[in-house]
C-alpha positions, 0 to 999 in steps of 0.5 A: 505767093509762089507755088515754089516758096517755102511754107514759112513764107506764109503770112497775111496782109495788115493794110494798105497806103496808097499815094494818088497824085492828080494830073494838077498835081494835088496829091492825096494819101489813103490808108488803112487796114487790110484790103476791102474790109479783107485781110487775106492769108498767102500761103504758097501757091495762094492768090488773092485779087479783088477789086476796088475802086476810086473817083477821078478829080481830075481826068487822069491820075496815078497812084502807088503804094505799098502793102503791110503783111506779118509773117504767119510764123512770126508775127512780129516780122512785118514787111512792105510790098511796093506797089509801082506807080500805075496811071489811070485815065477817066475813059472819055464821055461819050455823046449819044448820036441824035438821028433823024428819023428812027433805025428800022435795025432790030436790036438783038440779044444774042446770047439771051443776058439782056444786053443787047447790040445793035447789029453792027458787031461793036456792041456800043449801040448809038454812042458815036464820036468822043467828046474831048472837051468834057475832059476839061476840069471834068469829074469822072464817074465812079468805076470798078 
């Protein structure tokens, strides 16, 4: 909420509604209380962020919907905040490159976080090429 908003504008999220349209035209609707089990209170200057996920049933989908809120000063005053349509695309499947002989390159963990790169700067290791055929009728794994 804008820090310049009046304190009378303070509100609490009650529910969410999503309309999910798959690339094959199938539509699913999701509605329910809160967001990820939370009912955030919005006051001037406050921002609320959360992470959610969905499982793709087609290679691409789009979502649109709204959040329902009530004013803290008057719980009977309910309003919707519209969420415009946004497009989601399942990342393409990547196939590992099969090497004829083992690599002599040493894997490095420069920042000590347990994630290794192969030294070529892309941090994708041996993943190369996009298997576009995998998108045909594919199910996308769950992403956060």
